[in-house]
N, C-alpha and C positions, 0 to 999 in steps of 0.2 A: 307846449303852449296849451294843450287841452287840459293838463293837470293844473297849470297856473290858473286857468279859468274855473276849473272845478273847485278851487279853494274858496271861491266866492260863496256858492250856496252852502258850503260846509264851514262857513265862518264861525257859527255858534256851536259846531260839533266839537267833541274832544279832538285836540290837535294830533293825537296819536293816529287818528284815521287819515288825515291829510299826509302825515309823515309816512305812513305805510304805502300811500299811493305812489310815492316816488320810486318804489321798487319796480313798478310797471314801466316807468320811464327808463330805469336802468336796464331792465330786460330788453326793451326795444332797441336801446342804443348798443347793447353788447351783441345780441344775437341777430344775424342777418336774415333769419327766417322766422316764420311764425305759422301757427295753425290757422286755417281758414274756418270761419264760422259765420252763421247767419246773425250772430250777436255782435259782430264786429262793428265798431262805431267810427273807425278812421275813414274819412271820405276819400282819401287818395290811395293810390296803389302802393303796395309794399316796395316794389322795385321801380322807383320813379325813373331812374337813369338806366337804360339798357346796358348790359355788359359789353356789347360791341359798339357802343355809341361812337367811339373814336374811329371806327372803321366804316361807319355809315357815310354814304355820299351826302345825305342831307341829315345831319345830326338832329335828333328830336327826342325830347323827354316825353314820358307818358305818366303823368301824375294822376290821371283820372279826372282832372279838373281842366276843362277846355281852355279857359282864359289864361290859366297858369302855363299850360302847354304852349299856347300861342306866344305869350309874352317871352318866355325863356327861349324857346326853340328859334324864334326869329332873330335872336342876337348871337346864336352859335354859328361859328364859321363853317361854311359848306366846303366840301371837297372840290378842288379844281382839276379838270382833266390833265392839265399840263404839269401839275405838281407831282413829285414823286412820293410825297408824304402828305396825308390828310392834315390840314392845319390844326384840327382838334387833337390829333395824336400828340402834336408838339406841346399844346397847352396842357393836356392831361398828364404828360410826362413831367412837365415843369411843376404842375400842381401836386403830383405825387411826391416829388422831392421836397417841396415846400411843406407839405403835410408831415412828412417824416421828420424833417428838421424841427418843425414846431413842436411835434409830439416829444421828440428827444429832449429839446430844451426844457419843456414843462416837466418831464420825468426827472431829468438831472437836477433841476431847481428844487423839486420836492424832496429828493433824497438828500441833497447837500444841505438844505435848510433844516431838515430833520436831524441830521448828524450834528450840525452846528448847535442847534438848540439843546440837543441831548448833552453835548459837552459843557454847555453853560450851566446845566443842572447838576454837574458833578459836585458843586459846592453846597447843594441843598442838603438839609439835615433830615435824616430819617426819623420819623415820629413813631410810626407803628405800621405793621403790615406793608401795604403798598402806598402809604401816605408820606409825603415829603413836604418840608417847609423851606422856602427860599426867600432871601432878602432882596434879590434882584428882579422880582416880578411884581406886577401890580394886580394881576388877575389870575384866578385859579384856572388850571386846565389839566387835561388828561393827555399823556404822551406815551406812545408805545402801541404795539399790536398784540403780540403773544403774551407779554407780561406788562400790561398797562399800569402806569403809575400816576398818582394824583399829586399835583404840585400846588401848594397853597401859599399865598403871601404870608409873611411873618407878622404882618400888622393886623390880622384878623382877630376880632374878639371871640370869646368862647361861644356866644350865641350865633354870630355870623358863621363861625367855623362849623357848627352843627348843621345849619341850613345848607351851606355850600358843599360840605362833605357829602351830605345825603344826595344832593343834586349830581355831583360827579360820580358817586357810587352807582346811581341809577343809570348814568351813561354806560358805565362798564357792564352792569348786569344785562343791559339791552344790547350789548356789543356795538354800541354806537361808534366806538373807536375803529372797529373793523369796517363798518359802513362808510366811515369817513375816508379810509384808505381806498376802498373800492370805488367810491364816488370820484375821488381825485384821479384814479387810474382811467376811469371812463372819460373824465374831462380831458385827460391827456390825449385820448383818441379823437375826441370831438372838439378840440380847442378852437377850431375855426368857426364853430357854430355858436353864435351869440346866445341862442336859446339854451344851449348846454351850460353856459356860464350862469344864466338866470336860474336854471334848475338847480345848479350846485349851491348857489347862495340861498335860494328859497328853501331847499331841503335842510340846510343848516339852521335856518330860522325855525322851521317846523320841528326839527330835532330838539332845539332848546325849549321851545314853547311846550312841547309835549312832556319834556323832562320836568319843567317847572310845575305843570299840572299834576304830575305824579307825586312830587314832593308835597304840594298843597293837599292832595287827597290823602296822603299818608299822615301828615302832621296836623291837618285841620285848617279850616278857613280863617281862624283867628290869627294866624301868623302872617296874613297877607301884607299887613303894613310893615312889619319888621323885615319880612323877606324882601319886599320892594326896596326898602332902605339899604339893605345889604347889597342888592344888585346895583343900586345907584352909586354906592361908595366904592364898589370894586369895578365899575364899568370901565371899559376901554373902547375907544373909537375904532380900534383896529380889529378887523374881523379875522386877521391872520396873526396868531400869537407868535411872537419872536421871529416873524418872517417866515414861519413854516405853515403851509396850508394843511399839514397833517396833524396839527395840534389845534384844539379849539377851546375857547373859554367864554367869558361873559360878554359877548357882543350882542347887537340888536337890542340894546337896553330899553329904548323908548317903547318899542312894541312889546317887549317882555313885561315891563312894568304895567302897561295898560292891560295886558292879558291877565296878570296876577291880580290886579285890583278888581277886575271885572269877573274874576273867576267865581263860578258857583256850580254846584253839582248839576249836570244836565239831567233833564227828565228822561225817563225811559223811552218816551215817544221820539224825542230828538235823537237819542242814541240809536234806536231801531231804524229811523229814517236815514240817518247818516250812514249806518252800516250797510243798509240796503243800497243806497246811492253809490257808496264806495265800491260795493261788490259789483254793481252793474258797470261802473266806470272801469274797474280793474279788468273785468273780463272783456269789455268792449274795446279797451285800448291795448290789451295784451294780444288779441287775435286780429287777423286780417278779415276784412269783410268778404264773405263768400260771394262769388259772382252769381247773381240771380237775375235771369231775364224772364220777366213775366209777360212782356208785350212783344209780339212778333214785329210790331212796327219799329222796334229798336233796330231791326235789320232792313229797313225799307229803302236804304240807299247805300250804295257802295259796291266795290269789287273785292271779293275774297280770293286771295291767290294762294296756291300751294307753296308752302314754305320749306318744310324739311323733307324733300324728296330729291333723288338724283335726276340727272338729265334724262335717263332712259324712262323713268317713271313719268316725268313730265311729258315726254313724247308719246308714251303709250296710253296714258290715261288723262283724266281731266286736269287741266292746268289752272282753271279758275272758273268762278261763276259770279254773275252779276245779279244783284237784287235791286228791283226797281220799286217805285212808290205805290204800285198797284197790287202788291202781293204776288208777283211773278218772278221766278228765277230763271235765268238763261245760263246754260252750261257752255263753256268754251273748251275746245280740244284742239290738239295739233292736227294738221290735215291727214296724217297717216293713222289717226286713231280709229277705233271702231265707232260705229254709229252710236250716238247718245241722244236721248230725248232732249230737244232744245229748250223746252219750256216745262216748268213745274210750278205749282203753288207751294208756299212754305208757311209753316206755323210752328210755334213753340208748343210742344206736347210733352208733359211730364218732365220739363226741364231740358228736353232735347229739341234741336231744330230739325223738323221733319219735312222732307220734300215729297210731294205727291204729283203723279204724272198728270199732265194735260194732254190727252190724246188728240193730236192734230191730223195725223195721217195714218194710213193703214200700216205704214212701216213702223210707226211708234208701237202699234199693237202687236204686229206679227213678229217683230225682231225680238222682243222680250216677253211677249205674252202678257203684257200689262193691260189693265183696264184703266179707264179714267179714274183718277183719285187713288190709284195704287201707290204704295210707298216705293219711291225710287231710292232714296238714301236717307240716312239718319246721322246727324252730327251732334256730339256732345258740346254743350255751350260752356266754354271756359269763362268768357266775358263777352261784352258786346262787340269786341274787336277780334276775338279769337275763337275758332271752332276746331274740333278734332273729329276726323272721320271715324264713325263707329261701325256702321254696317250698311249694306245696300243690296237691292235686288239686281242692280246693274253695276258692273265692275267699273267704278269711277276712279279708284286709286289702287295702287299695288297692295298696300297693307293697311290694316286698321291702325289708327294712331297718327296718320298723316295730318299735319297741322295746317290750317288755313287762317290767314290773318287779313284783316281789313286794310286795304292799301289805298283807298280813295278818300273816305269821309273826312277824317281829321286832317289829312294832308291838304285836301282841297280847301277846307275851311281856313287852315292856317296860311294859305297863300295870300290872303288879303293883307297880312302883316308885312309882305315882302315887296310892296309897291316901290317902284323907282321911277323918277322922271326921265331917266336917260337910258336909251338902248346901249350907249357906250360904256355903261357901268358893268364891266365884265363880271365882277364878283356878285353883284345883285342879280344880274340876268342869269348867271350860272346857277344860283340857288333856286330861282324860279323854275328853270328848266328841269332841275333835279326833282322838284316837287310834282311835276306834271305826271298824269297817269301814263302808264306804258301804252305805246301804240299797238303792240301785240306781244306775244311771247316768243316770236321768232327773231326779232330784231332788238338790238341794243343801241342806245345813244352813247356815243363816245366823245364827240366833239361838237363845238358850235363856233360860228364866226359872225362877225358884224361887218356889214358893208358889201357882201357878195350878193348883188341884186340880179344876177343873170340877165343883165341888159335892160332891165325895166326902168332904170333911172332913179330908183328910190334910195340909193346909197347916199349918206351913211346911215339911213334910218331903216335898214333891212337886217333881219336876223335869219341866219341859216342854221338849221339843226341837222346834223349828219347822223344817219343810222346805217348800221351794218348788220348782216345776218350773224346769228350765233355760230353757225357753221356753214360750209360752202353749199350745203344742199337745202338751206331754208331761206331762200331769197325771194319767196313769193310775197308780193306786196299787194295782191289783189284785194285781200279781205281787210285791209286797214281802213277803219271808218271813223276813228276818233280825232283825226287831225283838225277838222273844223272846230270841235269843242276845245281842244288844246289851244287852238288859235284864239278863241274867245278869251281864254284865261290870259294868254300872252298880251293881247291888245289891251285888256282891262288893267293889267298890272304894269305895263311899260308905256309911259305917257306918250313919248314921241315916236313910238314904233309905227311904221307905215306898211311894212310887208314882212311876211313870214314864209320861208322856204323850208320844205322838208326834203332832204336829199338822201338818196339811197345808193348803195353799191351792192354788187351781187356776191361778193366774197368778203370774208372777215379781213380786217386791216391788220397790219403788223404793229399797231400801237402808235402810228404816226398818221397825221392827216394828209392824205393825198387827194386833193379836190378833184383831180382829173378822173379818179376812179369812181366817182359818184355819178353814174350815167343816167339816173332817173331823178326827177324831182317834181314836186307839186308846190304851187305858189298860191298864197292867199293875200289879198290886199285888205286893208281895214274896211273898205266899202263892200268887198265880197262877203266878209263875215257879218257886216251889218245886215245884209240881205238874208243871210242864213238865220240870224237871230229873229228876224221878222217871222220866219216860218214856224218858230216855236214860241211866239208871243213874248219876246223879250227885246229890250233895247239896252244900249250901253249904260244909260243912267241907272237902270235897275241894279247893276252890279256895284255901283257906287252907293246906292241907297240901302240895299239889302243883299250883301254878298252871299251869305249862306243860303238864303231863300232862293236867290237867282241861280246859284250853282245847283241846288237840289232840283229846281224846275228844269234846268237844261239837261241834267243827266237822267231825269225821270221822264223826259219827253219821249214819245214813241219814236223808235228808230225808223229811219227810212227803210222801206221794204227792201229785202235782200235782193241784190241783182241776180239775174238768172244766168246759168251756164249755157253757152251756145250749143245747140245740137245741129246735126246735119240738116234736119228739116228746117231749123231756123235760118240756116245759111241759104237754103233753097228759096225760102220766103223773101229774104233780103235781096237775093239776086233778081227776083222778079221785078223789083222796083227799077232796075236798070239805071239809066242816067239820072233818074229822079231821086235816087237814094241819098239821104242826108246824114250828116254826122250824128244828129240826135236819134236817128233810127237805131243805132247800135249802143247808145249810152245806157240803156236799161240792162245790158248784159255785163257780166263780170269781166273786167279788163284791167290791165296794168299800164300806167303811163310810163313810157320809156324814153320820153323826149329829153334831149340834151339842152334845148332852149325853147322859148315860147314861139319862135318863128316857124318851127318844124314840129308840129304836134303829132306824136305817134302813140297809138294805143294798140296793145296786143291782147287779143281775146282768145282764150283757150276754147277749142272745139272738141267735143267728144270724139274719142277714137284716134287721138294722135295727130290732130290738125290744129292750126292756129290761123286766126284772121287778123291781118295787120292793116290798120286803118291809118292813113296819113292825111292830115288836114291842117289848114291854117285857122280852123275853128270858125270859118265864115259861113259854114252850113254845108257846102258840098265838098266831099272828100276828094283829095287828089288821087288816091288809090285805095282799093279795098281788096287786098290780095289774100287768097286762101292758099296755105302751104301745108305740107306734111312735116311734122317735127323730125321724121326719120330721114327725109330727103336731104342730100347735101347739094350745095350750089344753087339754092333757090328752086326754080321749077314750078312756082305757083301760078295762079291765074287771078285776074281781076274779076270778081264774081259778077260785076255789072255787065261785062262784055264777053267773058269766056263761057265755055260749056262746062257746067259743073259735073254733069254725068260723065263726060269724057275724061275730066280730071280724076274723078273718083274711080274710073276704071283702072287707073294706075295704082290706086289704093282702095280697092273695092270692098275690103272687109275691115271692120273695126274689131280689133281684139283687145280685150281688157281683162285684168285681174279683178274679180269682184271685190268690192270694198270690204275690208276687214277679214278676208279669208286667207290671206297669205301667211303661211306658217313655215317653219324650217323644213317640214316634210312635204308640203304641197300647197295647192291653191285651187280655187274654183275660177275658171276662165270662161268668159262669154265671147261669142263670135256674132257679129252683126253684119249682114250683107246689106250695103246701102245702094245697091244697083238693082236693075230689073233683069239681071242675068244669074243663072244658077252656077254655083261653084262647088268644088269638092275639096276635102281635106283629109289627111290621114292622122295616125297616132303619133308620128314622130315630132320631135321638138328639140330645141337646144336652150340651155339656160346660160346666160352670160352675166358676169359680175363687173360692176363699174370700178375702174381703177384710175389712178392719176394719168395713166397713159391711154385710157380709153376702155372700150368694152372688151373683155377677155372671156373665152369659153371656160366654164367651170369644168374642172377635171373629173371625169367619171371615176367611181370607186371600184368598178368592175371593168375587165378588159373586153370580154366578148359579150356583146349585147345586141339586141335588135328590136325593132318595133313590128307589130302585126301589120301586114300589108292590106289594110282595109281602107276603102274609100267611103267617106261619109258625105252626104249631100247637105249643102247649105243653100236652101231655096232662095229665089229672088226676094229681096226685102225681108228675108227671114232671120231668125235668131236661134242660136244653139248655146247650151251651157254644158261645159264639160268639166269633170273633176280630174285634175292632174296630180298624180302622186310621183314625185321625183326622188323620194328617199331611196328607192331601190337602185337608182342610177347614180345619184350624187351624194347619197347620205343626207344627214340633216345639214341644211345650209346655215352657216354662221350669220350673225347680224351684218347687214350691209344693203347696198342698192343693187338690184338685179333687173334683168329683162329677159323675157321669153321670146324666142325666135321660132316661127313656125311658117310652113308653106301652105298655100292654097292653089288650086289649079282651076283654070277655065278650059274645059275639054271641048274641042270642036268635033273631033273624030278620034278613033283609036290611034294613038301615036302623034296626034296633032293637038297640042295644048300650049297654053301660056302659064308660066309660074309667077306667083306673087308672094313676096316675103312679108310676113306680118310681124309686128313688134308690140310688146306691151311691157311697161316698166312697173316694178313693184319694190317694196322695201321689207326686209326682214328685221324686226326689232328684237332686242334681247328678251 
């Protein structure tokens, strides 16, 4: 198309220039790759269709032109969870067979017609060299590849013969017969593309026009009239001689005669300008446009996710980072990861995307020794949607070269094309769900259902989306915060939707939907989400009037402040409220909704040191119970903090033992002990390490037979803290990857020989 348009400004230039431009089109059609350059003029991406598009849950092209992406992607069939094969795989397989059949038919037709025409020319009379005269043709043409022959009609006059013979000999000298064969072979590959047919025909026109001009230049402009008359007398309306596309003769008569009659030797200025323009176009269309990001605001919205990394890397290192509209980046990691600065500024510097630290806490500075504005990480910019990790002062990923791709921006913008009036349209709703941002990197969406309203009475206008952990140990749903925003998208795109449920199970499924296994859920009505929108200055109408702008505003809005993790001191403070303790008093803390229905609302809050606070309520304000339990105790044994004695309860579990975050290695760890009572305790050097198995906790087998610990009693003062470094490699060797816990004893000594023993536990994970 670009070369077709380029013929317009080159209309008065020598036709040999436009003829040569078609080699660029041939190059692009034959070779699936190209060099990247800043001189590239093609506005779309070289690989518009991803190689794995048939395997994508939501098939999407990436042309580099948003409205084209949206228009085409919206009509591609999405994968359905229940189907064993992606619908697009079926269509691409069918399309591949159709393409092969079409190409084969074209190729066979070209070869057969060539052979038939050559047989017809057996009766032609040999005149001289490679020139033949035939009675059964009306127009001269060239036939052959390695030994091309010129066939002339017997009715030609001597003057016409001289003109036409010079024309055909010019074709052969320029190897036009070989170009014709190559062009037809390319057309066989791209027979389905109408622009390829246009290019094939226009190239033939430019070939003939440039050849005419060469003859006129050689014989002089005074022959224009006679040359035109000879073209007219020998003209054929058929562009394909003898039915063969591999032979060519005097077609395009009208345009050729006009060109001959208007021919005059072009000025040097026109030639120079035409050559310069052709050179620019040739280079510009032959290479791909290099990705150049000059403005950091190109990255001001979206979530970049780690793409080419294994699960261990994703667990050990950064899994994604979010860029907002204010020039701040937030890094996201798995819970077992080392500490990473949560906030950075970002800017494009020398073509790279550079993240610089925003020092918010002493930990930011002490953990890495970073100052405010220190470089945290550098990424090479591939394009506005793709980054590659280059280097860092903080270990964010396992290896340089890890690739991050934008997973939010285009997908969210494209959602507007997927509107459906009915929640009952499974195909349309499934495609919308597949386009939604991930809720986190620990859970995957496998199923959805319509009409399961959990007793709220909104069926059949209810949508339930089911999530399951990627593995049995990643079932933490406390940090999921995007469900309100995802609900905004769902209510905006599904007209009669009244309610959205997000259901969670604690273990991976076996590939089939078992609704009874989803023991936790959170529900949003359309009214709930309308109230949420008000808090960020948006209304439903905004998404109808300006979808992209509203989506950007919603995702750029400041996040709700992070909920706090409960400490023992927080529990003591809550307990002092007694019977006046309300449900909202604990809502600011991190918790998980484990309710099975809305009539029995249950929240579980983790408390430092191996405790949990379980709050049961009907959401009327006053909880039914607020129980503090130890996660290591079996058979309950907790107390309601409003009425029970916390200190007495803590005496059963007086010491909090924890592995310090990020210190667990195969060889050892740093362990902290915290006395939460006003009583002094003692502890020794002995400990046991246990590994979690399917059958429970099992002692790790020592690598030595005879071993012992020093019989030393260390003091842990009342309300005091101790930090100890534990090296277990001498006892257990290096521990393989897995889930472990350390078991240790502490003593409350009343008098020599009179003491109570308390067993302490702390869990930790060893990663590869």
